[in-house]
Each structure stands twice: as C-alpha cells, then as structure tokens.
C-alpha positions in Angstrom: 0.0 0.0 0.0 1.1 3.6 -0.7 1.2 6.3 1.9 -2.2 7.7 3.0 -3.3 10.9 1.3 -5.0 12.6 4.2 -6.2 15.5 2.1 -8.9 13.0 0.9 -9.9 12.0 4.5 -12.5 13.1 7.0 -11.4 11.5 10.3 -13.4 11.3 13.6 -11.2 11.5 16.7 -12.9 10.6 20.0 -11.5 11.8 23.3 -10.1 14.7 21.4 -10.1 17.4 24.1 -6.7 16.5 25.5 -3.7 14.1 25.5 -3.4 11.6 22.7 -6.8 12.6 21.2 -5.7 16.2 20.8 -2.4 15.1 19.4 -4.0 12.8 16.8 -6.1 15.8 15.8 -3.1 18.0 15.4 -1.0 15.6 13.4 -3.9 14.6 11.2 -4.8 18.2 10.4 -1.1 18.8 9.7 -1.3 16.0 7.1 -4.4 17.6 5.5 -7.3 15.7 7.0 -10.7 17.3 7.8 -11.8 16.3 11.3 -14.7 15.6 13.6 -13.6 16.0 17.2 -15.7 14.3 19.8 -15.4 14.6 23.6 -17.3 15.9 26.6 -15.6 19.2 27.1 -17.0 21.6 24.5 -14.8 24.5 25.3 -11.6 22.5 24.7 -12.9 21.1 21.5 -13.8 24.5 20.2 -10.4 26.0 21.1 -8.6 23.1 19.4 -10.9 23.4 16.3 -10.0 27.1 16.0 -6.3 26.3 16.3 -6.3 23.7 13.7 -8.5 25.6 11.2 -6.3 28.6 11.6 -3.0 26.7 11.3 -3.9 24.2 8.5 -7.0 25.5 6.7 -8.9 22.2 7.4 -12.6 21.8 8.2 -13.1 20.8 11.8 -16.5 19.9 13.3 -16.9 19.5 17.0 -19.4 17.3 18.9 -19.6 17.6 22.6 -20.9 14.2 23.8 -20.4 11.5 26.4 -19.9 8.4 24.3 -20.6 6.0 27.2 -24.3 5.8 26.5 -25.9 3.0 24.4 -25.9 3.3 20.6 -23.1 5.9 20.7 -21.7 5.0 17.3 -24.9 4.6 15.4 -26.3 7.9 16.9 -23.1 9.8 15.9 -23.1 8.5 12.4 -26.7 9.3 11.8 -26.2 12.8 13.2 -23.1 13.5 11.1 -24.5 12.2 7.9 -27.6 14.2 8.3 -25.2 17.2 8.2 -23.5 15.9 5.1 -20.4 14.7 7.0 -19.2 11.3 5.7 -16.2 10.0 7.6 -13.5 7.9 6.0 -11.4 7.5 9.1 -12.0 6.8 12.8 -9.6 7.1 15.8 -11.2 5.5 18.9 -9.2 7.2 21.6 -11.8 8.0 24.3 -11.4 6.0 27.5 -10.5 6.1 31.1 -9.4 3.9 34.0 -9.0 3.8 37.7 -6.0 2.8 39.8 -7.0 0.9 43.0 -7.6 -2.6 44.3 -10.7 -4.1 42.7 -12.5 -4.5 46.1 -12.3 -0.7 46.6 -13.7 0.2 43.1 -17.0 2.0 42.7 -19.2 -0.4 40.8 -20.9 2.5 38.9 -17.5 3.8 37.9 -16.5 0.4 36.6 -19.7 0.1 34.5 -19.0 3.6 33.0 -15.5 2.6 32.2 -16.5 -0.6 30.5 -19.2 1.2 28.6 -16.8 3.8 27.2 -13.6 1.7 26.8 -15.3 -1.3 25.3 -19.0 -0.9 24.3 -18.7 2.6 22.7 -15.5 1.6 20.8 -17.2 -1.5 19.4 -20.4 0.4 18.5 -18.4 3.1 16.8 -16.3 0.6 14.9 -19.4 -1.3 13.8 -21.3 1.8 12.8 -18.4 2.9 10.6 -16.8 -0.4 9.4 -18.8 -0.4 6.1 -18.1 3.2 5.0 -14.5 3.0 6.1 -14.1 -0.3 4.2 -15.7 1.3 1.1 -13.4 4.3 1.2 -10.4 4.0 -1.0 -8.0 4.4 1.9 -10.1 4.1 5.0 -8.4 4.3 8.5 -9.5 2.7 11.8 -7.2 3.3 14.8 -8.1 1.9 18.2 -6.1 3.1 21.2 -5.3 0.1 23.4 -2.4 0.0 25.9 0.8 -1.7 26.9 -1.2 -3.0 29.8 -3.4 -5.0 27.4 -0.6 -7.6 27.0 -0.7 -8.9 30.6 -2.8 -9.0 33.7 -2.6 -5.7 35.7 -3.3 -6.0 39.4 -4.7 -2.8 40.9 -5.8 -1.8 37.4 -7.5 -5.1 36.7 -10.7 -3.9 35.0 -8.9 -1.2 33.0 -6.2 -3.6 31.8 -8.8 -6.1 30.8 -10.7 -3.5 28.7 -7.4 -2.7 26.9 -6.7 -6.4 26.3 -10.2 -6.5 24.7 -9.4 -3.5 22.5 -6.1 -5.1 21.4 -7.6 -8.5 20.5 -10.7 -7.0 18.9 -8.7 -4.7 16.7 -6.2 -7.3 15.6 -9.1 -9.5 14.6 -10.6 -6.7 12.5 -7.2 -6.3 10.8 -7.4 -9.9 9.6 -11.1 -9.7 8.6 -10.6 -6.6 6.5 -7.3 -7.5 4.9 -7.4 -6.7 1.1 -10.2 -4.2 1.4 -8.1 -1.1 1.4 -9.1 -0.3 5.0 -6.1 0.1 7.3 -6.7 -1.1 10.9 -4.3 -0.6 13.7 -4.3 -1.1 17.5 -2.0 1.5 19.1 -0.5 0.3 22.4 1.2 3.1 24.3 3.2 2.6 27.5 3.4 5.4 30.1 2.8 8.7 28.3 3.1 12.3 29.4 -0.5 13.4 29.5 -2.4 15.6 32.0 -3.1 12.6 34.2 0.6 12.5 35.3 0.7 16.3 35.7 -2.5 16.5 37.8 -2.4 13.3 39.8 1.3 12.9 40.1 1.1 9.2 39.6 4.3 7.2 39.0 2.5 4.1 37.8 4.7 3.7 34.7 5.8 0.0 35.4 9.4 0.9 34.8 8.9 2.2 31.2 10.2 5.5 29.9 7.4 8.0 29.5 6.8 9.0 25.9 5.2 12.3 24.7 1.9 12.3 23.0 3.7 13.5 19.9 6.0 10.5 19.9 3.1 8.0 20.3 1.0 9.5 17.5 3.9 9.9 15.1 4.7 6.2 15.5 1.0 5.2 15.0 0.6 7.2 11.8 4.0 6.2 10.4 3.1 2.6 11.1 -0.1 2.9 9.0 2.0 4.2 6.1 4.2 1.1 6.0 4.0 -1.1 2.9 2.8 -4.0 5.1 1.5 -2.5 8.3 1.1 -4.8 11.3 -2.2 -5.2 13.2 -0.8 -3.5 16.3 2.2 -1.4 17.4 3.7 -0.9 20.9 4.9 2.7 20.9 7.1 2.5 24.1 7.8 -0.1 26.7 8.2 -3.0 24.2 10.3 -5.0 26.8 7.3 -5.3 29.1 5.0 -6.4 26.2 7.7 -9.0 25.3 7.8 -10.3 28.9 4.0 -10.7 28.8 4.5 -13.1 25.8 7.4 -15.1 27.2 6.9 -15.5 31.0 4.4 -18.0 32.4 1.2 -16.3 33.4 1.7 -16.8 37.1 5.1 -15.2 37.0 3.9 -12.3 34.9 1.0 -11.4 37.2 3.2 -11.6 40.3 5.7 -9.3 38.6 3.1 -6.8 37.7 1.6 -6.8 41.2 5.1 -6.3 42.7 5.9 -3.4 40.3 2.5 -1.7 41.0 2.8 -2.0 44.8 6.2 -0.2 44.6 4.7 2.7 42.7 1.0 2.8 43.6 -0.2 6.1 45.1 -2.0 6.0 48.4 -5.3 7.1 47.0 -7.2 6.0 43.8 -6.7 8.3 40.8 -8.3 8.5 37.4 -6.5 7.6 34.2 -8.2 9.2 31.2 -7.6 9.9 27.5 -11.0 11.5 27.0 
C-alpha cells in the first residue's frame, strides 16, 4: 500500500479534548485531514478546532458528547451524515481507567469505564466499518495500551478493557485485509498526559514515558508502512515481550510487585477522553 493521502480524508477522533486525542487531531490536520472532534468538554474542542483551522485550513467539526451511552456510534453516524459529513477514518481514543484494588472500586464507575472503553468503541467501529471499508484508503485506529498484554493487578478492569481492544482490533485487521481499510491497535506505555501532571502518579511500570507527539507519530507512520502490522507498541516493548514469554503466574506476580512499589495512596483516574 502507498502512503495515505489525508487530504482526501475526514477523520473522527474521540477523546479529542486533551492528551493523545488532541495530538492525533493536530497531526492529522497537519497532514491535511478534515476532522470531527468528539469529547465531553465543548470549550476545549472549540479551542482546538479554531487552532487547527487557523494553522492548517482544514474543516473541523466539534461534537460535545459523552460516548458512554448505548448506541453511541450509530447515533453519531446518523447525526453527522444528516449534516452531510461522511467519515473515511476513525480514531477510537476515548477511554478512562482507575488505579486501585478491585474491592475498593466504585461499581458505577466500573460500569461507566466498560461502557466507554469497550462498548462505545465496538459500537463506533461497527457503525463505521462499512463506509470505512468502502473508502479508497479508510483508516481505523483503536487506542489500546501496553497494559493489554498482561494481567494488571490494581488496574484489573482497566487492563482487561485494553486487552479486549487489542484483540478485537487485531481480529478486525485480519477480517478486512485486502479491502483497502487500514486497521491498527496502538499500544502506548506510560505517556506524558495531563493525568501525570495533575495526579502525580508514578505508575509507569518501569517504562520510559513518551510524549503524545511520539506516540501519535509512531502510530501514523506505522499505518504508512507497505505491510502495516495489526498493532504497534509505541514504548515499553520489553514489558510487552515479557508478557508473551513469561508464564502467566510469573507475569501477574511481577506486575503486582511493580505496582505496589509505585501505587499512590489514593485512587486516581487515568483518562484519555
């Protein structure tokens, strides 16, 4: 496959108000893509849209919405197409997690996390899989995590949602091979987002923290490869490799030990929405 011509693309980016979502928007706009930015914080979306339109002359539509409700993908597609906006790309980045022992988790918070990290991502992917496949060079990027490669004590539900995203996306890569749709699961390790600045968490599992710019650059460059893989680990590859090589018992014990050395005293929120 040749490099993607983003001047022909209209890409939806969820969780676009900060962190990786905002960086995906910036780099896609720099490459010429028109954008639909989706997140809960309308003021941040509007500020980012104005920045990108001014800097790159692209068309940017903002949708302030909580995607954790049922039928998020189908509702969004219906709304956008009624406004004449037909997406050829989708970056499923919205998601959040919590960092605490499972017994201390708020069950409502867990349900909200699963709804956003898993259900909304699946619904959005399903709502757009046909038009993305029909596009000449459609793009589907799902943001998983380095923590999706192994059990993650004290982030057990969050890690499990990211394992789902990883396996789901790699399966779609195989199902759509030969259609022209490019599918990629992006698996960042510790990344310098506002979570680390605000919460001061050191839960990086011994990996070097990457910048959002580094993560997104690796993701988009990977999609441009002649034979792009189904997933890419942007940083912390050694931990992902350990997850494949060590016995499961040894790996989960190691992850628990590393977390206990770094875990803050109080639960904190991890978010890329």
